[in-house]
All heavy atoms as an XYZ file, in Angstrom:
747
protein
N       0.844     -1.182     -0.005
C       0.000      0.000     -0.002
C       0.885      1.244      0.003
O       1.789      1.371      0.805
C      -0.896     -0.020      1.236
C      -1.767      1.190      1.366
S      -2.718      1.071      2.894
C      -4.051      2.098      2.484
N       0.616      2.133     -0.902
C       1.401      3.356     -1.006
C       0.913      4.384      0.014
O      -0.281      4.611      0.173
C       1.285      3.960     -2.410
C       1.871      3.122     -3.503
C       3.357      3.257     -3.543
C       3.912      2.485     -4.719
N       5.327      2.401     -4.721
N       1.878      4.984      0.698
C       1.585      6.096      1.597
C       1.832      7.379      0.819
O       2.786      7.480      0.065
C       2.495      6.040      2.832
C       2.197      4.863      3.704
O       1.064      4.642      4.071
N       3.218      4.091      4.028
N       0.990      8.349      1.042
C       1.158      9.658      0.413
C       1.548     10.643      1.501
O       0.837     10.789      2.486
C      -0.128     10.093     -0.303
C      -0.467      9.083     -1.402
C       0.017     11.493     -0.861
C      -1.811      9.306     -2.054
N       2.695     11.289      1.301
C       3.231     12.205      2.303
C       3.564     13.527      1.647
O       4.222     13.568      0.613
C       4.498     11.614      2.961
O       4.217     10.297      3.404
C       4.951     12.453      4.137
N       3.118     14.602      2.237
C       3.449     15.949      1.771
C       4.724     16.405      2.494
O       4.789     16.331      3.726
C       2.316     16.928      2.081
C       1.018     16.625      1.384
C       1.031     16.971     -0.096
O       1.770     17.903     -0.485
O       0.309     16.303     -0.846
N       5.725     16.856      1.740
C       6.963     17.361      2.321
C       7.322     18.679      1.644
O       6.810     19.009      0.572
C       8.121     16.353      2.174
C       7.813     15.059      2.913
C       8.443     16.074      0.727
N       8.232     19.401      2.282
C       8.754     20.626      1.699
C      10.268     20.527      1.671
O      10.909     20.233      2.683
C       8.326     21.851      2.486
C       8.727     23.160      1.817
C       8.122     24.377      2.492
O       7.000     24.304      3.015
O       8.797     25.415      2.482
N      10.815     20.759      0.484
C      12.261     20.723      0.295
C      12.664     21.999     -0.437
O      12.188     22.270     -1.538
C      12.713     19.486     -0.503
C      12.300     18.204      0.211
C      14.216     19.522     -0.745
C      12.542     16.937     -0.585
N      13.518     22.773      0.211
C      14.073     24.010     -0.375
C      12.972     24.919     -0.901
O      13.044     25.481     -1.980
C      15.079     23.651     -1.464
C      16.080     24.742     -1.742
C      16.769     25.379     -0.733
C      16.339     25.154     -3.041
C      17.700     26.380     -1.000
C      17.262     26.139     -3.321
C      17.942     26.754     -2.306
N      11.911     25.047     -0.083
C      10.861     25.982     -0.405
C       9.792     25.459     -1.351
O       8.820     26.169     -1.646
N       9.926     24.241     -1.840
C       8.922     23.662     -2.724
C       8.234     22.490     -2.031
O       8.879     21.717     -1.332
C       9.564     23.166     -4.026
O      10.100     24.232     -4.759
N       6.934     22.390     -2.276
C       6.171     21.303     -1.675
C       6.099     20.138     -2.668
O       5.960     20.340     -3.866
C       4.774     21.768     -1.306
C       4.804     22.794     -0.194
C       3.403     23.188      0.213
C       3.466     24.337      1.204
N       3.291     23.969      2.555
N       6.225     18.924     -2.113
C       6.174     17.713     -2.927
C       5.245     16.707     -2.286
O       5.154     16.601     -1.065
C       7.568     17.083     -3.047
C       8.577     17.991     -3.702
C       9.430     18.773     -2.928
C       8.672     18.087     -5.071
C      10.368     19.611     -3.514
C       9.585     18.921     -5.676
C      10.435     19.680     -4.891
O      11.342     20.512     -5.480
N       4.579     15.953     -3.118
C       3.762     14.835     -2.681
C       4.553     13.576     -3.025
O       4.819     13.304     -4.190
C       2.398     14.817     -3.388
O       1.728     16.038     -3.104
C       1.555     13.649     -2.916
N       4.927     12.833     -1.997
C       5.745     11.628     -2.176
C       4.857     10.407     -1.957
O       4.216     10.274     -0.920
C       6.927     11.597     -1.181
C       7.746     12.902     -1.244
C       7.784     10.358     -1.406
C       8.463     13.136     -2.535
N       4.838      9.520     -2.934
C       4.136      8.245     -2.820
C       5.187      7.173     -2.585
O       6.101      7.025     -3.390
C       3.342      7.945     -4.090
C       2.228      8.921     -4.334
C       1.511      8.626     -5.626
C       0.477      9.706     -5.902
N      -0.155      9.520     -7.204
N       5.052      6.445     -1.487
C       6.089      5.496     -1.112
C       5.487      4.392     -0.245
O       4.449      4.567      0.390
C       7.167      6.243     -0.319
O       8.091      5.360      0.230
N       6.178      3.248     -0.223
C       5.781      2.155      0.645
C       6.282      2.358      2.072
O       5.910      1.609      2.962
C       6.337      0.822      0.120
C       5.676      0.412     -1.187
O       4.487      0.694     -1.366
O       6.362     -0.212     -2.029
N       7.129      3.339      2.272
C       7.728      3.559      3.589
C       6.799      4.346      4.495
O       5.877      5.026      4.042
C       9.079      4.296      3.483
O       8.856      5.571      2.883
C      10.079      3.523      2.656
N       7.076      4.288      5.776
C       6.331      5.012      6.778
C       6.448      6.516      6.502
O       7.532      7.013      6.200
C       6.890      4.680      8.167
C       6.106      5.333      9.270
O       5.101      4.743      9.688
O       6.500      6.442      9.686
N       5.350      7.263      6.603
C       5.404      8.700      6.346
C       6.441      9.438      7.202
O       7.072     10.391      6.722
C       3.989      9.187      6.664
C       3.129      7.999      6.378
C       3.964      6.816      6.819
N       6.643      9.013      8.433
C       7.623      9.692      9.286
C       9.037      9.513      8.728
O       9.864     10.418      8.831
C       7.553      9.202     10.728
O       7.862      7.839     10.825
N       9.292      8.364      8.108
C      10.594      8.132      7.486
C      10.755      9.023      6.243
O      11.825      9.608      6.020
C      10.747      6.657      7.105
C      12.047      6.342      6.431
C      13.250      6.327      7.146
C      12.097      6.027      5.073
C      14.450      6.048      6.525
C      13.303      5.745      4.451
C      14.459      5.735      5.186
O      15.652      5.451      4.567
N       9.701      9.135      5.460
C       9.728     10.007      4.285
C       9.996     11.442      4.686
O      10.798     12.150      4.053
C       8.400      9.898      3.508
O       8.200      8.534      3.134
C       8.411     10.768      2.263
N       9.346     11.893      5.758
C       9.567     13.250      6.265
C      11.011     13.405      6.737
O      11.640     14.437      6.469
C       8.549     13.580      7.370
C       7.153     13.698      6.785
C       8.936     14.854      8.133
C       6.028     13.735      7.797
N      11.530     12.402      7.417
C      12.923     12.442      7.876
C      13.879     12.575      6.701
O      14.814     13.366      6.715
C      13.245     11.196      8.698
C      14.632     11.183      9.275
C      14.920      9.918     10.113
O      14.043      9.051     10.222
O      16.043      9.852     10.627
N      13.636     11.805      5.630
C      14.468     11.896      4.431
C      14.382     13.298      3.819
O      15.384     13.884      3.442
C      14.035     10.867      3.384
C      14.387      9.425      3.630
C      13.792      8.553      2.524
C      15.889      9.232      3.721
N      13.156     13.806      3.705
C      12.968     15.126      3.122
C      13.668     16.198      3.941
O      14.304     17.098      3.381
C      11.471     15.440      3.009
N      13.599     16.096      5.254
C      14.284     17.055      6.108
C      15.796     16.978      5.941
O      16.492     17.999      5.921
C      13.899     16.841      7.571
C      12.480     17.254      7.875
O      11.869     18.031      7.139
N      11.918     16.699      8.935
N      16.310     15.766      5.798
C      17.737     15.572      5.578
C      18.163     16.226      4.262
O      19.151     16.968      4.204
C      18.062     14.073      5.570
C      19.497     13.763      5.278
C      20.444     13.833      6.298
C      19.904     13.398      4.013
C      21.778     13.559      6.027
C      21.233     13.109      3.727
C      22.170     13.191      4.749
N      17.404     15.956      3.187
C      17.728     16.510      1.880
C      17.625     18.032      1.934
O      18.506     18.741      1.412
C      16.802     15.921      0.792
C      16.959     16.653     -0.534
C      17.086     14.424      0.614
N      16.577     18.555      2.553
C      16.400     20.003      2.683
C      17.591     20.635      3.400
O      18.119     21.667      2.969
C      15.098     20.305      3.420
C      14.825     21.793      3.519
O      14.604     22.426      2.455
O      14.853     22.327      4.640
N      18.002     20.013      4.485
C      19.160     20.529      5.256
C      20.414     20.565      4.398
O      21.162     21.551      4.399
C      19.385     19.664      6.490
C      20.545     20.106      7.338
C      20.733     19.193      8.537
C      22.000     19.578      9.287
N      22.349     18.624     10.322
N      20.658     19.492      3.652
C      21.851     19.439      2.787
C      21.800     20.512      1.707
O      22.803     21.184      1.433
C      22.004     18.063      2.146
C      22.359     16.975      3.112
C      23.742     17.185      3.675
C      24.149     16.053      4.588
N      25.480     16.245      5.142
N      20.644     20.689      1.096
C      20.498     21.701      0.060
C      20.731     23.089      0.633
O      21.443     23.915      0.050
C      19.108     21.610     -0.603
C      19.020     20.311     -1.416
C      18.851     22.820     -1.510
C      17.625     20.001     -1.939
N      20.174     23.349      1.802
C      20.341     24.678      2.431
C      21.797     24.930      2.831
O      22.268     26.063      2.737
C      19.397     24.813      3.610
C      17.948     24.910      3.165
C      16.968     25.115      4.294
N      15.609     25.055      3.806
C      14.998     26.028      3.131
N      15.623     27.154      2.882
N      13.751     25.884      2.705
N      22.502     23.882      3.269
C      23.935     24.030      3.572
C      24.722     24.431      2.331
O      25.577     25.322      2.387
C      24.499     22.718      4.146
C      24.075     22.412      5.556
C      24.515     21.033      6.027
O      25.224     20.313      5.281
O      24.144     20.653      7.155
N      24.425     23.768      1.224
C      25.110     24.093     -0.045
C      24.760     25.508     -0.472
O      25.622     26.279     -0.876
C      24.731     23.083     -1.153
C      25.248     21.680     -0.804
C      25.256     23.539     -2.512
C      26.740     21.539     -0.752
N      23.478     25.874     -0.390
C      23.050     27.216     -0.801
C      23.742     28.287      0.015
O      24.137     29.327     -0.501
C      21.527     27.326     -0.672
N      23.899     28.012      1.307
C      24.525     28.987      2.209
C      26.023     29.148      1.902
O      26.558     30.235      1.989
C      24.342     28.522      3.656
C      24.935     29.423      4.678
C      24.707     28.862      6.081
C      25.451     29.663      7.127
N      25.323     29.075      8.456
N      26.653     28.049      1.526
C      28.113     28.054      1.344
C      28.558     28.041     -0.112
O      29.728     27.815     -0.388
C      28.733     26.839      2.064
C      28.483     26.875      3.540
O      28.639     27.903      4.170
N      28.067     25.750      4.104
N      27.643     28.311     -1.038
C      27.982     28.220     -2.455
C      27.690     29.528     -3.158
O      26.780     30.254     -2.797
C      27.180     27.083     -3.104
O      27.398     27.060     -4.488
N      28.453     29.778     -4.192
C      28.196     30.966     -5.004
C      27.246     30.651     -6.152
O      26.886     31.525     -6.925
C      29.522     31.494     -5.574
O      30.135     30.508     -6.382
N      26.809     29.384     -6.251
C      25.854     28.989     -7.295
C      24.529     29.699     -7.042
O      24.029     29.710     -5.943
C      25.672     27.480     -7.311
N      23.987     30.287     -8.083
C      22.740     31.021     -7.938
C      21.518     30.191     -8.364
O      20.464     30.344     -7.805
C      22.743     32.335     -8.759
C      23.142     33.512     -7.934
C      23.596     32.221     -9.977
N      21.705     29.295     -9.277
C      20.609     28.484     -9.765
C      20.243     27.422     -8.731
O      21.103     26.701     -8.238
C      21.041     27.810    -11.069
O      20.244     26.710    -11.358
N      18.952     27.343     -8.418
C      18.514     26.330     -7.463
C      18.794     24.936     -8.021
O      19.099     24.003     -7.274
C      17.038     26.492     -7.115
O      16.238     26.357     -8.254
N      18.716     24.799     -9.336
C      19.020     23.513     -9.971
C      20.469     23.106     -9.682
O      20.736     21.970     -9.292
C      18.791     23.597    -11.479
C      19.179     22.365    -12.223
N      18.422     21.222    -12.203
C      20.265     22.094    -12.980
C      19.027     20.304    -12.918
N      20.139     20.794    -13.406
N      21.397     24.031     -9.812
C      22.804     23.729     -9.541
C      23.024     23.411     -8.062
O      23.796     22.511     -7.729
C      23.690     24.900     -9.962
C      23.822     25.033    -11.468
C      24.739     26.184    -11.833
C      24.825     26.317    -13.346
N      25.686     27.411    -13.762
N      22.351     24.133     -7.205
C      22.481     23.890     -5.757
C      21.968     22.486     -5.432
O      22.608     21.747     -4.672
C      21.706     24.964     -4.969
C      22.424     26.316     -5.107
C      21.574     24.580     -3.497
C      21.644     27.496     -4.611
N      20.854     22.100     -6.028
C      20.299     20.773     -5.786
C      21.223     19.690     -6.327
O      21.425     18.657     -5.661
C      18.879     20.670     -6.382
C      17.929     21.565     -5.581
C      18.379     19.224     -6.416
C      16.578     21.794     -6.205
N      21.808     19.908     -7.471
C      22.748     18.924     -8.028
C      23.968     18.798     -7.126
O      24.419     17.677     -6.816
C      23.164     19.287     -9.471
C      24.342     18.444     -9.932
C      21.989     19.133    -10.412
N      24.505     19.902     -6.646
C      25.658     19.858     -5.735
C      25.301     19.134     -4.435
O      26.087     18.332     -3.929
C      26.164     21.280     -5.435
C      26.849     21.996     -6.603
C      27.105     23.471     -6.218
C      28.134     21.311     -6.986
N      24.134     19.407     -3.893
C      23.709     18.725     -2.678
C      23.552     17.224     -2.929
O      23.945     16.403     -2.102
C      22.404     19.323     -2.171
N      22.990     16.885     -4.081
C      22.845     15.458     -4.440
C      24.188     14.768     -4.533
O      24.357     13.630     -4.094
C      22.098     15.316     -5.771
O      20.818     15.875     -5.674
N      25.156     15.453     -5.114
C      26.507     14.891     -5.199
C      27.103     14.695     -3.813
O      27.748     13.675     -3.545
C      27.415     15.802     -6.048
C      27.045     15.836     -7.517
S      27.256     14.228     -8.320
C      29.027     14.039     -8.227
N      26.884     15.651     -2.918
C      27.387     15.505     -1.537
C      26.739     14.329     -0.828
O      27.405     13.570     -0.123
C      27.168     16.798     -0.747
C      28.185     17.858     -1.093
O      29.182     17.599     -1.737
N      27.928     19.072     -0.665
N      25.418     14.180     -0.994
C      24.725     13.065     -0.374
C      25.227     11.753     -0.944
O      25.495     10.803     -0.198
C      23.202     13.216     -0.563
C      22.676     14.402      0.248
C      22.479     11.926     -0.141
C      21.251     14.809     -0.105
N      25.359     11.676     -2.259
C      25.870     10.458     -2.889
C      27.284     10.153     -2.409
O      27.610      8.982     -2.143
C      25.846     10.602     -4.418
N      28.113     11.169     -2.251
C      29.462     10.976     -1.739
C      29.440     10.366     -0.342
O      30.187      9.433     -0.046
C      30.239     12.301     -1.738
C      31.622     12.150     -1.182
O      32.395     11.288     -1.593
N      31.960     12.999     -0.221
N      28.582     10.904      0.522
C      28.460     10.361      1.881
C      28.041      8.892      1.847
O      28.584      8.060      2.584
C      27.454     11.166      2.693
C      27.931     12.554      3.069
C      26.868     13.346      3.822
O      25.936     12.749      4.382
O      26.986     14.585      3.844
N      27.078      8.580      1.007
C      26.613      7.195      0.889
C      27.705      6.268      0.375
O      27.900      5.168      0.883
C      25.389      7.122     -0.022
C      24.108      7.721      0.547
C      23.016      7.748     -0.512
C      23.630      6.945      1.756
N      28.439      6.716     -0.626
C      29.515      5.895     -1.174
C      30.628      5.685     -0.154
O      31.224      4.602     -0.080
C      30.077      6.530     -2.457
C      29.321      6.142     -3.688
C      28.070      6.664     -3.948
C      29.853      5.249     -4.614
C      27.350      6.313     -5.071
C      29.152      4.895     -5.750
C      27.897      5.427     -5.987
N      30.918      6.718      0.632
C      31.941      6.570      1.680
C      31.486      5.551      2.716
O      32.283      4.724      3.155
C      32.244      7.910      2.337
C      33.065      8.833      1.452
C      33.330     10.175      2.114
O      32.847     10.470      3.197
N      34.129     11.006      1.450
N      30.233      5.605      3.107
C      29.700      4.615      4.067
C      29.696      3.225      3.462
O      30.047      2.249      4.140
C      28.286      5.011      4.501
C      28.178      6.202      5.434
C      26.705      6.612      5.602
C      28.794      5.883      6.782
N      29.342      3.147      2.212
C      29.340      1.843      1.534
C      30.753      1.275      1.494
O      30.964      0.095      1.760
C      28.788      1.980      0.116
C      28.664      0.671     -0.610
C      28.031      0.869     -1.981
C      27.939     -0.448     -2.688
N      27.322     -0.313     -4.006
N      31.709      2.119      1.212
C      33.113      1.682      1.173
C      33.569      1.237      2.561
O      34.282      0.249      2.704
C      33.993      2.823      0.669
O      35.346      2.466      0.743
N      33.134      1.961      3.562
C      33.552      1.658      4.934
C      32.892      0.396      5.484
O      33.521     -0.433      6.134
C      33.237      2.842      5.853
C      33.664      2.679      7.278
C      33.410      3.938      8.091
C      33.850      3.766      9.536
N      33.612      4.980     10.320
N      31.592      0.227      5.218
C      30.836     -0.860      5.830
C      30.458     -1.970      4.857
O      29.901     -2.985      5.277
C      29.553     -0.317      6.480
C      29.830      0.604      7.620
C      29.597      1.965      7.504
C      30.328      0.128      8.814
C      29.851      2.833      8.561
C      30.586      0.972      9.888
C      30.344      2.323      9.738
N      30.702     -1.773      3.576
C      30.305     -2.787      2.603
C      28.803     -2.855      2.494
O      28.092     -1.906      2.767
N      28.302     -3.997      2.088
C      26.870     -4.153      1.879
C      26.188     -4.852      3.050
O      25.134     -5.475      2.887
C      26.622     -4.954      0.599
C      26.945     -4.157     -0.645
O      26.680     -2.944     -0.620
O      27.426     -4.728     -1.628
N      26.725     -4.767      4.223
C      26.172     -5.433      5.394
C      24.775     -4.916      5.710
O      24.610     -3.894      6.364
C      27.078     -5.237      6.619
C      28.450     -5.805      6.442
C      29.295     -5.488      7.671
C      30.726     -5.914      7.432
N      31.609     -5.485      8.498
N      23.787     -5.636      5.215
C      22.392     -5.326      5.488
C      21.986     -3.912      5.084
O      20.954     -3.419      5.497
C      22.048     -5.539      6.970
C      22.261     -6.973      7.400
O      22.002     -7.890      6.606
O      22.693     -7.156      8.536
N      22.789     -3.235      4.318
C      22.453     -1.882      3.904
C      22.433     -1.849      2.381
O      23.412     -2.188      1.730
C      23.497     -0.853      4.430
C      23.547     -0.918      5.960
C      23.158      0.543      3.979
C      24.646     -0.092      6.580
N      21.351     -1.437      1.827
C      21.181     -1.424      0.382
C      21.387      0.002     -0.142
O      20.456      0.669     -0.570
C      19.797     -1.955      0.016
C      19.533     -3.352      0.502
C      20.494     -4.368     -0.091
O      20.884     -4.262     -1.250
N      20.934     -5.312      0.716
N      22.640      0.462     -0.095
C      22.930      1.832     -0.508
C      22.562      2.097     -1.960
O      22.045      3.146     -2.293
C      24.409      2.168     -0.293
C      24.774      2.340      1.160
C      25.561      1.412      1.785
C      24.331      3.432      1.866
C      25.892      1.553      3.105
C      24.657      3.594      3.194
C      25.445      2.652      3.820
N      22.854      1.120     -2.828
C      22.551      1.312     -4.238
C      21.071      1.603     -4.450
O      20.699      2.474     -5.221
C      22.970      0.085     -5.058
C      24.467     -0.062     -5.135
O      25.183      0.949     -4.955
O      24.942     -1.193     -5.371
N      20.227      0.856     -3.745
C      18.787      1.074     -3.856
C      18.398      2.450     -3.351
O      17.581      3.137     -3.957
C      18.013      0.004     -3.091
C      18.110     -1.366     -3.707
C      17.410     -2.436     -2.889
O      16.625     -2.074     -1.966
O      17.658     -3.625     -3.146
N      18.981      2.877     -2.240
C      18.654      4.186     -1.670
C      19.143      5.321     -2.600
O      18.447      6.316     -2.777
C      19.253      4.358     -0.280
C      18.629      3.451      0.740
C      17.151      3.738      0.904
C      16.500      2.766      1.876
N      15.046      2.877      1.867
N      20.310      5.133     -3.197
C      20.826      6.126     -4.139
C      19.885      6.231     -5.316
O      19.527      7.339     -5.757
C      22.262      5.778     -4.588
C      23.236      5.956     -3.425
C      22.671      6.619     -5.787
C      24.609      5.396     -3.693
N      19.466      5.098     -5.852
C      18.532      5.094     -6.979
C      17.201      5.750     -6.605
O      16.634      6.481     -7.409
C      18.298      3.673     -7.487
C      19.484      3.081     -8.211
C      19.932      3.893     -9.413
O      19.089      4.408    -10.173
O      21.162      4.042     -9.586
N      16.732      5.501     -5.386
C      15.498      6.137     -4.926
C      15.655      7.655     -4.880
O      14.766      8.392     -5.307
C      15.103      5.622     -3.531
C      14.546      4.230     -3.511
C      14.214      3.747     -2.112
O      13.911      4.585     -1.226
O      14.279      2.528     -1.892
N      16.773      8.118     -4.343
C      17.015      9.570     -4.277
C      17.111     10.186     -5.655
O      16.538     11.242     -5.919
C      18.308      9.857     -3.493
C      18.240      9.662     -1.989
C      19.645      9.747     -1.386
C      17.320     10.673     -1.361
N      17.816      9.497     -6.555
C      17.937      9.987     -7.932
C      16.553     10.065     -8.578
O      16.226     11.044     -9.239
C      18.894      9.111     -8.751
C      20.330      9.321     -8.258
C      18.777      9.408    -10.254
C      21.337      8.332     -8.819
N      15.727      9.026     -8.377
C      14.384      9.008     -8.968
C      13.517     10.132     -8.393
O      12.782     10.779     -9.117
C      13.727      7.642     -8.751
C      12.447      7.495     -9.561
C      12.688      7.641    -11.051
O      13.585      7.040    -11.613
N      11.874      8.457    -11.684
N      13.605     10.361     -7.083
C      12.845     11.439     -6.453
C      13.233     12.781     -7.072
O      12.393     13.605     -7.401
C      13.031     11.463     -4.928
C      12.303     10.274     -4.298
C      12.535     12.773     -4.310
C      12.633     10.046     -2.828
N      14.542     12.991     -7.246
C      15.020     14.248     -7.845
C      14.520     14.375     -9.264
O      13.995     15.432     -9.658
C      16.568     14.307     -7.786
C      17.037     14.469     -6.344
C      17.093     15.453     -8.669
C      18.508     14.250     -6.156
N      14.614     13.310    -10.056
C      14.135     13.344    -11.446
C      12.634     13.609    -11.502
O      12.167     14.420    -12.299
C      14.453     12.028    -12.155
C      15.899     11.869    -12.529
C      16.114     10.532    -13.232
C      17.576     10.348    -13.593
N      17.800      9.031    -14.218
N      11.859     12.910    -10.673
C      10.422     13.062    -10.659
C      10.007     14.481    -10.305
O       9.032     15.009    -10.841
C       9.762     12.108     -9.671
C       9.831     10.657    -10.136
O      10.139     10.414    -11.320
O       9.571      9.758     -9.287
N      10.752     15.107     -9.419
C      10.365     16.435     -8.949
C      10.941     17.561     -9.788
O      10.632     18.712     -9.533
C      10.743     16.600     -7.469
C       9.896     15.723     -6.594
O       8.675     15.813     -6.665
N      10.491     14.857     -5.831
N      11.749     17.238    -10.797
C      12.225     18.278    -11.723
C      11.278     18.444    -12.894
O      11.428     19.358    -13.664
C      13.626     17.901    -12.241
C      14.695     18.091    -11.212
C      16.077     17.769    -11.750
O      16.214     17.109    -12.755
N      17.086     18.244    -11.084
N      10.309     17.562    -13.006
C       9.354     17.625    -14.136
C       8.326     18.680    -13.900
O       7.958     19.075    -12.903
C       8.704     16.267    -14.346
C       9.708     15.226    -14.789
C       9.050     13.874    -14.907
C      10.094     12.817    -15.253
N       9.542     11.493    -15.291
């Protein structure tokens, strides 16, 4: 059963349909929003698209570092990365 959760990321509202618990979806959205705002604060990039891409690269880097450190022990980083990429693609339309 798909859960529908309303979230706000970098000033835009999104409706996320997911099998995950809504509180988890909100936690993910808050994490992404925080990362984007950190990049926006510390970057000279003016385009929100560029800021979002830079934040996505930072998040992917963190995930890859964790994957390298811990391997695939019960953690499906590739799936989570693909989910994040799909969310970004879906919300750019």
